[in-house]
N, C-alpha and C positions, 0 to 999 in steps of 0.2 A: 289244239291250237284255237285261240279265240278269234272271233270275227271282229273287224274294226267297227267301232261304234259310230253310227251316223248321227250327227247333231244337225240341228236346223241350219246353223252357220256353215257346216261343212257341205251340206247339200247346196246351199246358195253359192258358196265358193266354187264348187264344181261346175255349176251352171254358168257362173261368171267366166270361168276359164273356157267355156264353150261359146262365149260371146253374148250371153244374156246379162248385159251389164246395167240395164235400166230398171227402174222400179215402176210398176203399174199400180194405180189405185182407182177406186170407184169415185166418180164425181157425178152425182145424181144417177142418170141412166146410161152414162157413157164411162169409158175407162180412160184415165189420164196416164200419159207416159212422161217420165222425168226428163228424158232426152230432149225431144223437140218441144216439150211443154204444150202438147197438143192433145185434144180429145178424140177418141175413136169410137165408132159405132160397131155393133157386133159383126157386120159384114166386112170390117176392115182389120180384123184380128183373127189369128188362128192359134190353137193350142199345139205346141210342138212336143212337149213332155209334161208329165205329171209325176210328182213324187209325194208319197204319203209319209208323214212323219208322226211318230208317237214317242214322246219322251219316256213313257212308262207303258209297257205292253198291257198292264192291268188297269189302265186308266182310260176313260172315255174321251179325255182331252187329247188334242193333237192338231195337226195342220195339214193342209194340202198345198204344195208348192207347185204352181203352174209356170212353165216356161212358155212365154207367148212371143209371137212375132207379128208385127203389123204389116199391112199391105205396102208400106213404104220402107220396109226393111229394118225397123227398130226392133231389137230383141231385149226382153227383160223378164222380170219375175213378178208374179202376183201371188200373194199368200192369203189363204182363207182358213179360218179355224174350222173344226169339224163338230158335228153334234149340235147341241142346243146353242153353242156359241158362234156358229157359222154366220157369216154375213149374208143375209138373204138377197141383197142387191147383187152381190158377186155371183151367187148361184143363178139368179135370173138372167144376168148378162151372159154367163157361160152357156146356158141352155139355148140362147139365141144365136150362138155362133153357127155358121154354116157347117152342117154335119156334126154338130157338137155331141149329140146323143151317142152316135156311133164312136166318135173320137174318145169321149169320156169313158165309154164301156171298154174300149180297147186299152186305154191307158190305166184303168183301175187295176 
């Protein structure tokens, strides 16, 4: 019996059904949320879930899908590439989140 194939869109869809309906993106050293069109600092965001995605197990390309929640209740998704294509601004922001190192290790 074969296992279901997880695509990037299926992972995002699953997160949306759990309430992670907004999109987050980096804007300089803060993160923007599509819902309230507001910028957040690291102390105002937490990582709830992390999903690692690789289209091809033999490839170094892939993405990490972060399910984030803000201190005022907005839930959404932030996607970062892995490897040499990773957005370093996203990596720096995530490392600044309260307890981020511990959270990132547990979620990996």
